[in-house]
Backbone as numpy.savetxt, mean C-alpha at the origin, in Angstrom:
# Nx Ny Nz CAx CAy CAz Cx Cy Cz
20.20 -10.20 24.53 19.57 -9.21 23.65 19.83 -9.59 22.19
18.75 -9.71 21.42 18.87 -10.14 20.04 19.29 -9.02 19.12
19.47 -9.32 17.85 19.85 -8.30 16.87 18.75 -7.26 16.70
19.15 -6.07 16.32 18.18 -5.00 16.10 17.31 -5.32 14.89
16.05 -4.88 14.91 15.16 -5.12 13.76 15.70 -4.45 12.50
15.52 -5.12 11.38 15.84 -4.51 10.09 14.68 -3.64 9.65
14.98 -2.51 9.04 13.92 -1.60 8.61 13.43 -1.97 7.21
12.12 -2.07 7.08 11.49 -2.28 5.78 10.59 -1.09 5.48
10.75 -0.50 4.31 9.85 0.55 3.86 8.93 -0.05 2.80
7.63 0.15 2.97 6.67 -0.30 1.96 6.04 0.92 1.31
6.35 1.13 0.05 5.76 2.22 -0.73 4.52 1.67 -1.43
3.40 2.36 -1.26 2.14 1.81 -1.77 1.16 2.92 -2.14
0.15 2.54 -2.92 -0.94 3.43 -3.31 -2.21 2.58 -3.25
-3.28 3.10 -2.68 -4.52 2.32 -2.55 -5.20 2.09 -3.89
-4.71 2.72 -4.94 -5.24 2.47 -6.28 -4.72 1.14 -6.83
-3.68 0.62 -6.21 -3.02 -0.61 -6.68 -3.49 -1.82 -5.89
-4.15 -2.81 -6.54 -4.57 -4.01 -5.81 -3.37 -4.84 -5.34
-2.30 -4.84 -6.12 -1.10 -5.58 -5.70 -0.45 -4.93 -4.47
-0.59 -3.61 -4.36 -0.11 -2.94 -3.15 -0.85 -3.46 -1.92
-2.16 -3.68 -2.08 -2.95 -4.19 -0.95 -2.44 -5.57 -0.54
-2.13 -6.39 -1.51 -1.62 -7.73 -1.21 -0.31 -7.67 -0.44
0.63 -6.87 -0.95 1.92 -6.73 -0.27 1.77 -6.14 1.12
0.89 -5.16 1.24 0.61 -4.50 2.52 0.12 -5.51 3.55
-0.87 -6.32 3.18 -1.43 -7.28 4.14 -0.41 -8.33 4.55
0.37 -8.80 3.59 1.38 -9.82 3.92 2.40 -9.26 4.91
2.91 -8.06 4.64 3.92 -7.48 5.54 3.32 -7.11 6.90
2.08 -6.68 6.92 1.43 -6.40 8.21 1.30 -7.68 9.03
1.04 -8.79 8.36 0.95 -10.08 9.07 2.30 -10.54 9.61
3.37 -10.20 8.90 4.71 -10.66 9.31 5.44 -9.68 10.22
4.90 -8.48 10.41 5.68 -7.47 11.14 5.93 -7.84 12.59
5.10 -8.72 13.16 5.34 -9.17 14.54 5.88 -10.60 14.59
6.22 -11.14 13.41 6.81 -12.48 13.34 8.29 -12.39 12.99
8.59 -11.64 11.95 9.98 -11.40 11.57 10.59 -10.30 12.44
11.90 -10.27 12.46 12.62 -9.23 13.21 12.77 -7.99 12.31
11.66 -7.28 12.14 11.64 -6.12 11.24 10.92 -4.95 11.88
11.24 -3.77 11.36 10.50 -2.56 11.70 9.87 -2.08 10.40
8.55 -2.21 10.30 7.84 -1.88 9.07 7.44 -0.41 9.05
7.85 0.29 8.00 7.49 1.70 7.82 6.63 1.83 6.57
5.39 2.26 6.76 4.46 2.42 5.65 4.69 3.77 4.98
4.78 3.76 3.64 5.10 4.96 2.88 4.02 5.23 1.82
2.97 5.98 2.17 1.97 6.35 1.15 2.63 7.11 0.00
2.40 6.65 -1.23 3.04 7.22 -2.42 1.99 7.38 -3.51
2.37 8.04 -4.59 1.43 8.25 -5.70 1.89 7.45 -6.91
1.12 6.42 -7.24 1.53 5.54 -8.33 1.57 6.27 -9.66
0.68 7.25 -9.85 0.68 8.01 -11.10 2.01 8.74 -11.30
2.56 9.29 -10.22 3.84 9.99 -10.29 4.98 9.05 -10.62
4.93 7.85 -10.06 5.98 6.85 -10.31 5.92 6.37 -11.75
4.71 6.13 -12.24 4.56 5.67 -13.63 5.07 6.73 -14.60
4.73 7.97 -14.32 5.16 9.07 -15.20 6.67 9.22 -15.17
7.26 9.18 -13.99 8.70 9.38 -13.84 9.49 8.26 -14.53
8.95 7.04 -14.50 9.67 5.89 -15.05 9.34 5.63 -16.52
8.30 6.31 -17.03 7.88 6.06 -18.40 7.05 4.81 -18.56
6.56 4.28 -17.45 5.75 3.07 -17.47 4.30 3.41 -17.81
3.52 2.41 -18.20 2.09 2.60 -18.47 1.29 1.56 -17.72
0.04 1.86 -17.35 -0.78 0.89 -16.63 -0.94 -0.40 -17.44
-0.74 -1.56 -16.81 -0.82 -2.83 -17.54 -2.20 -3.08 -18.16
-3.24 -2.50 -17.56 -4.59 -2.73 -18.07 -4.82 -2.10 -19.43
-3.91 -1.22 -19.88 -4.06 -0.59 -21.19 -3.74 -1.55 -22.33
-3.04 -2.64 -22.02 -2.75 -3.66 -23.02 -3.77 -4.79 -22.86
-4.61 -5.03 -23.85 -5.72 -5.97 -23.71 -5.34 -7.34 -23.14
-4.23 -7.91 -23.61 -3.85 -9.23 -23.11 -3.47 -9.17 -21.63
-2.75 -8.11 -21.26 -2.40 -7.93 -19.85 -3.65 -7.72 -19.01
-4.59 -6.94 -19.54 -5.82 -6.65 -18.80 -6.60 -7.93 -18.52
-6.66 -8.79 -19.53 -7.36 -10.07 -19.36 -6.65 -10.95 -18.33
-5.32 -10.98 -18.41 -4.55 -11.76 -17.44 -4.70 -11.20 -16.03
-4.67 -9.87 -15.94 -4.75 -9.19 -14.65 -6.01 -9.57 -13.90
-7.13 -9.64 -14.60 -8.40 -9.97 -13.96 -8.34 -11.34 -13.29
-7.85 -12.33 -14.00 -7.75 -13.68 -13.44 -6.69 -13.77 -12.36
-5.59 -13.07 -12.57 -4.47 -13.09 -11.62 -4.90 -12.55 -10.26
-5.56 -11.39 -10.30 -6.00 -10.75 -9.05 -7.03 -11.62 -8.33
-7.92 -12.23 -9.09 -8.95 -13.09 -8.48 -8.31 -14.26 -7.74
-7.36 -14.94 -8.38 -6.70 -16.08 -7.75 -5.86 -15.66 -6.55
-5.13 -14.56 -6.72 -4.27 -14.10 -5.63 -5.07 -13.66 -4.42
-6.21 -13.03 -4.66 -7.04 -12.59 -3.53 -7.52 -13.78 -2.71
-7.81 -14.90 -3.41 -8.21 -16.11 -2.70 -7.03 -16.71 -1.94
-5.87 -16.69 -2.58 -4.66 -17.26 -1.98 -4.21 -16.46 -0.76
-4.27 -15.15 -0.87 -3.78 -14.28 0.19 -4.85 -14.01 1.26
-6.10 -14.36 0.93 -7.22 -14.20 1.86 -7.55 -12.73 2.10
-7.78 -12.00 1.01 -8.32 -10.65 1.13 -9.53 -10.55 0.19
-10.57 -9.81 0.60 -11.82 -9.76 -0.18 -11.73 -8.79 -1.35
-10.93 -9.12 -2.33 -10.63 -8.21 -3.42 -11.44 -8.55 -4.67
-12.04 -7.55 -5.27 -12.74 -7.73 -6.54 -12.65 -6.45 -7.36
-12.73 -6.58 -8.67 -12.55 -5.43 -9.55 -13.75 -4.49 -9.50
-13.50 -3.17 -9.49 -14.61 -2.22 -9.64 -15.30 -2.43 -10.99
-16.60 -2.19 -11.03 -17.34 -2.38 -12.29 -16.81 -1.47 -13.39
-16.60 -0.20 -13.05 -16.08 0.74 -14.03 -14.58 0.92 -13.80
-13.85 -0.15 -14.08 -12.43 -0.23 -13.75 -11.62 0.93 -14.34
-11.82 1.21 -15.61 -11.01 2.23 -16.27 -11.28 3.63 -15.73
-12.52 3.89 -15.35 -12.84 5.19 -14.75 -12.14 5.34 -13.41
-12.19 4.29 -12.61 -11.56 4.32 -11.28 -10.06 4.52 -11.39
-9.41 3.77 -12.28 -7.96 3.77 -12.37 -7.42 4.95 -13.17
-8.01 5.21 -14.33 -7.43 6.18 -15.26 -8.01 7.58 -15.15
-9.24 7.70 -14.66 -9.86 9.02 -14.59 -9.87 9.59 -13.18
-10.39 8.82 -12.24 -10.53 9.34 -10.87 -9.20 9.38 -10.11
-8.44 8.31 -10.19 -7.14 8.27 -9.53 -7.24 8.22 -8.01
-6.14 8.57 -7.35 -6.07 8.42 -5.89 -5.39 9.60 -5.20
-5.27 10.73 -5.88 -4.49 11.84 -5.32 -5.02 12.29 -3.96
-6.33 12.52 -3.84 -6.88 12.99 -2.56 -6.71 11.94 -1.47
-6.94 10.68 -1.82 -6.81 9.60 -0.83 -5.37 9.49 -0.33
-4.40 9.59 -1.24 -3.00 9.45 -0.82 -2.52 10.68 -0.07
-3.06 11.85 -0.40 -2.74 13.03 0.40 -3.32 12.89 1.81
-4.52 12.32 1.89 -5.11 12.12 3.21 -4.28 11.14 4.03
-3.84 10.05 3.42 -3.01 9.09 4.14 -1.67 9.70 4.54
-1.17 10.60 3.71 0.06 11.32 4.06 -0.16 12.18 5.30
-1.31 12.84 5.36 -1.65 13.66 6.53 -1.81 12.78 7.76
-2.43 11.60 7.59 -2.57 10.66 8.70 -1.19 10.25 9.21
-0.30 9.95 8.30 1.05 9.52 8.68 1.82 10.61 9.41
1.57 11.84 9.02 2.26 12.97 9.67 1.75 13.23 11.09
0.45 13.07 11.30 -0.13 13.48 12.58 -0.64 12.33 13.44
-1.08 11.25 12.82 -1.59 10.09 13.59 -1.08 8.80 12.96
0.24 8.60 12.96 0.81 7.42 12.28 0.28 6.10 12.81
-0.17 6.08 14.05 -0.71 4.84 14.62 -2.01 4.42 13.93
-2.64 5.33 13.18 -3.88 5.03 12.48 -3.68 4.69 11.01
-2.44 4.81 10.53 -2.19 4.69 9.09 -2.56 3.32 8.54
-2.21 2.27 9.23 -2.51 0.92 8.74 -4.02 0.73 8.57
-4.78 1.12 9.57 -6.23 0.89 9.53 -6.92 1.76 8.48
-6.52 3.02 8.38 -7.17 3.90 7.41 -6.82 3.46 5.99
-5.57 3.06 5.76 -5.17 2.56 4.45 -6.03 1.36 4.06
-6.19 0.44 5.00 -6.98 -0.77 4.73 -8.42 -0.43 4.38
-8.99 0.53 5.08 -10.38 0.89 4.81 -10.55 1.54 3.44
-9.56 2.29 2.99 -9.64 2.86 1.65 -9.54 1.76 0.59
-8.67 0.78 0.81 -8.60 -0.36 -0.10 -9.93 -1.11 -0.11
-10.53 -1.28 1.07 -11.80 -1.99 1.16 -12.87 -1.28 0.34
-12.85 0.04 0.38 -13.86 0.80 -0.37 -13.71 0.56 -1.88
-12.53 0.79 -2.39 -12.37 0.76 -3.85 -12.23 -0.65 -4.41
-11.56 -1.55 -3.66 -11.24 -2.87 -4.20 -12.06 -4.01 -3.62
-12.99 -3.71 -2.73 -13.83 -4.77 -2.20 -15.31 -4.44 -2.36
-15.67 -3.15 -2.10 -17.08 -2.77 -2.15 -17.41 -1.87 -3.34
-16.43 -1.61 -4.21 -16.64 -0.78 -5.40 -17.24 0.57 -5.02
-16.61 1.22 -4.04 -17.06 2.53 -3.57 -16.03 3.60 -3.89
-16.47 4.82 -3.88 -15.62 5.96 -4.22 -14.54 6.22 -3.15
-13.37 6.71 -3.60 -12.33 7.14 -2.65 -11.83 8.55 -2.99
-12.58 9.25 -3.83 -12.11 10.58 -4.28 -12.84 11.73 -3.60
-14.10 11.53 -3.23 -14.89 12.61 -2.63 -14.58 12.74 -1.14
-14.67 13.96 -0.60 -14.39 14.17 0.83 -15.18 13.24 1.75
-16.48 13.06 1.47 -17.30 12.22 2.34 -16.87 10.76 2.29
-16.35 10.33 1.15 -15.87 8.96 1.02 -14.63 8.74 1.88
-13.73 9.71 1.86 -12.51 9.62 2.66 -12.84 9.67 4.15
-13.77 10.55 4.51 -14.18 10.65 5.92 -14.84 9.35 6.39
-15.61 8.71 5.50 -16.26 7.44 5.86 -15.23 6.36 6.13
-14.19 6.31 5.31 -13.13 5.32 5.51 -12.40 5.57 6.83
-12.12 6.83 7.11 -11.43 7.18 8.36 -12.28 6.81 9.57
-13.58 7.07 9.47 -14.48 6.73 10.57 -14.56 5.24 10.79
-14.61 4.48 9.72 -14.68 3.02 9.83 -13.39 2.45 10.44
-12.29 3.18 10.24 -11.00 2.75 10.80 -10.88 3.11 12.28
-11.85 3.86 12.80 -11.83 4.21 14.21 -11.39 5.62 14.53
-11.22 6.44 13.51 -10.83 7.82 13.72 -12.05 8.66 14.05
-11.92 9.59 14.96 -13.05 10.45 15.31 -13.37 11.38 14.15
-14.62 11.82 14.08 -15.05 12.72 13.01 -14.24 14.02 13.04
-13.94 14.48 14.25 -13.17 15.72 14.40 -11.74 15.55 13.88
-11.12 14.43 14.23 -9.77 14.14 13.74 -9.74 14.05 12.22
-10.67 13.30 11.68 -10.70 13.07 10.23 -10.94 14.37 9.47
-11.87 15.17 9.95 -12.17 16.44 9.29 -10.96 17.36 9.33
-10.27 17.37 10.47 -9.08 18.20 10.61 -8.00 17.81 9.62
-7.82 16.51 9.42 -6.81 16.02 8.47 -7.23 16.32 7.03
-8.52 16.15 6.77 -9.01 16.40 5.42 -8.77 17.85 5.00
-8.89 18.75 5.95 -8.69 20.17 5.67 -7.23 20.51 5.38
-6.34 19.55 5.68 -4.91 19.81 5.49 -4.34 19.19 4.22
-5.16 18.46 3.45 -4.60 17.73 2.30 -4.14 18.66 1.17
-4.58 19.92 1.20 -4.15 20.86 0.16 -3.05 21.80 0.64
-2.54 21.54 1.84 -1.48 22.40 2.38 -0.13 22.03 1.76
0.78 22.98 1.65 2.11 22.68 1.10 2.82 21.55 1.85
2.63 21.49 3.17 3.32 20.46 3.96 2.93 19.05 3.50
1.64 18.82 3.35 1.16 17.50 2.94 1.52 17.21 1.49
1.30 18.19 0.61 1.64 18.01 -0.80 3.11 17.69 -0.99
3.96 18.43 -0.30 5.41 18.22 -0.43 5.83 16.86 0.13
5.21 16.45 1.23 5.55 15.16 1.84 5.22 14.01 0.89
4.04 14.06 0.28 3.66 13.01 -0.67 4.58 13.03 -1.88
4.90 14.21 -2.36 5.80 14.33 -3.52 7.18 13.78 -3.18
7.69 14.13 -2.01 9.03 13.67 -1.63 9.08 12.15 -1.42
8.01 11.60 -0.84 7.96 10.15 -0.64 7.92 9.43 -1.99
7.14 9.96 -2.91 7.05 9.38 -4.25 8.40 9.47 -4.97
9.06 10.62 -4.84 10.38 10.79 -5.45 11.40 9.84 -4.83
11.25 9.59 -3.54 12.16 8.67 -2.85 12.02 7.26 -3.43
10.77 6.86 -3.67 10.54 5.55 -4.28 11.19 5.49 -5.67
11.07 6.58 -6.42 11.68 6.64 -7.76 13.19 6.52 -7.68
13.79 7.16 -6.67 15.24 7.10 -6.51 15.71 5.68 -6.18
14.86 4.92 -5.52 15.19 3.52 -5.24 15.07 2.66 -6.50
14.46 3.22 -7.56 14.31 2.49 -8.80 12.90 2.01 -9.10
11.90 2.55 -8.39 10.52 2.10 -8.59 10.01 2.45 -9.98
9.25 1.53 -10.56 8.57 1.78 -11.83 7.09 1.43 -11.72
6.67 1.09 -10.53 5.29 0.76 -10.20 5.22 0.51 -8.71
4.08 0.03 -8.23 3.91 -0.25 -6.81 3.18 -1.58 -6.64
3.43 -2.27 -5.51 4.19 -1.85 -4.34 5.69 -2.06 -4.52
6.44 -1.31 -3.73 7.88 -1.46 -3.66 8.26 -1.64 -2.20
9.02 -2.69 -1.91 9.52 -2.92 -0.56 11.03 -2.67 -0.58
11.49 -1.83 0.33 12.92 -1.52 0.42 13.43 -2.02 1.77
14.37 -2.95 1.73 14.95 -3.51 2.94 16.31 -2.87 3.20
16.49 -2.37 4.41 17.76 -1.76 4.83 18.42 -2.72 5.82
19.55 -3.28 5.44 20.21 -4.25 6.31 21.70 -4.31 6.02
22.47 -4.34 7.08 23.93 -4.47 6.99 24.54 -3.41 6.08
24.00 -2.20 6.16 24.53 -1.10 5.37 24.17 -1.15 3.90
23.31 -2.09 3.53 22.90 -2.23 2.14 21.40 -1.98 1.99
20.99 -1.63 0.77 19.59 -1.39 0.46 19.16 -2.33 -0.66
18.05 -3.03 -0.44 17.52 -3.94 -1.45 16.10 -3.50 -1.80
15.85 -3.25 -3.08 14.52 -2.86 -3.55 13.87 -4.04 -4.24
12.67 -4.40 -3.79 11.92 -5.49 -4.38 10.59 -4.96 -4.88
10.25 -5.26 -6.13 9.00 -4.78 -6.71 7.93 -5.87 -6.68
6.72 -5.47 -6.35 5.58 -6.38 -6.42 5.25 -7.06 -5.11
4.09 -7.70 -5.11 3.63 -8.41 -3.92 4.05 -9.88 -3.94
4.71 -10.30 -5.02 5.08 -11.71 -5.17 6.56 -11.95 -4.91
7.20 -11.04 -4.19 8.62 -11.21 -3.88 8.86 -11.40 -2.38
7.81 -11.76 -1.66 7.93 -11.87 -0.21 8.77 -13.06 0.23
8.72 -14.14 -0.56 9.57 -15.29 -0.24 11.04 -14.92 -0.44
11.32 -14.13 -1.47 12.68 -13.66 -1.70 13.10 -12.69 -0.60
12.15 -11.88 -0.14 12.43 -10.97 0.98 12.81 -11.77 2.23
12.07 -12.83 2.49 12.39 -13.69 3.64 13.80 -14.25 3.52
14.19 -14.64 2.31 15.53 -15.15 2.06 16.58 -14.08 2.39
16.35 -12.85 1.93 17.29 -11.76 2.20 17.41 -11.50 3.70
16.28 -11.56 4.38 16.26 -11.26 5.82 16.71 -12.45 6.67
16.86 -13.62 6.01 17.15 -14.87 6.70 16.07 -15.17 7.73
14.83 -14.97 7.29 13.66 -15.26 8.10 12.87 -16.40 7.45
11.97 -17.01 8.20 11.20 -18.14 7.70 9.96 -17.64 6.95
9.78 -18.14 5.73 8.59 -17.83 4.95 7.54 -18.91 5.21
6.37 -18.51 5.66 5.30 -19.45 6.01 4.06 -19.21 5.16
4.26 -18.67 3.96 3.13 -18.41 3.09 2.51 -17.06 3.37
1.53 -16.64 2.56 0.95 -15.32 2.71 0.06 -15.15 3.95
-0.35 -16.29 4.54 -1.17 -16.21 5.76 -0.48 -17.02 6.85
0.52 -16.45 7.50 1.27 -17.18 8.52 0.44 -17.35 9.79
0.76 -18.35 10.58 0.05 -18.49 11.86 0.39 -17.32 12.77
-0.52 -17.00 13.66 -0.29 -15.91 14.61 0.96 -16.20 15.42
1.69 -15.15 15.85 2.96 -15.36 16.58 2.87 -16.31 17.76
1.73 -16.29 18.47 1.59 -17.13 19.66 0.84 -18.42 19.39
0.51 -18.65 18.13 -0.26 -19.86 17.80 0.64 -21.09 17.86
0.07 -22.20 18.22 0.81 -23.45 18.28 0.88 -24.07 16.89
2.07 -24.41 16.43 2.24 -25.00 15.10 1.96 -26.51 15.15
């Protein structure tokens, strides 16, 4: 009998393209490394406010760099990511509160669907330049992920309940307590210690901490012949 899996918590928001990158990499490695991956839907706006941070796109030089950086990384990581046409409206005006509350409700009642629904919301906003704020948009993402219309509608009706609101708030506060100032944040629990890593570009360092093999952002399938 081998060692018990180490727990990894991934705090993310679908408004963050870097969160999508970290999410996909860890989802690819969850059956390769000896880990138990726990997805933690969080609110990036709350983390930024709590830490005093500001969106990098507000600084023109960072915004210019961000565009090229995301384009190259999406090719490297193999995800179909592209910037929304009205980037500032999507990020600074519309936000992701309803989407993250919906994912929180999914996690509470149908956690087995969380990975797929999260991915579909990212696909909408960061691949097809589609809305993620309106009820019909959220229902469309849930349906594309394989959730029944009845299930999705039931969850949507719960996003304004105290239970869901409090869960999202507490998860976001938990990320802040770990030291988050943005997303994604990966928290590794191992040998009685906690390690917080920020960003999608720390996965090689995570592999080092876990004493696991890093095979790049697109590792071969577990049963594939090397």
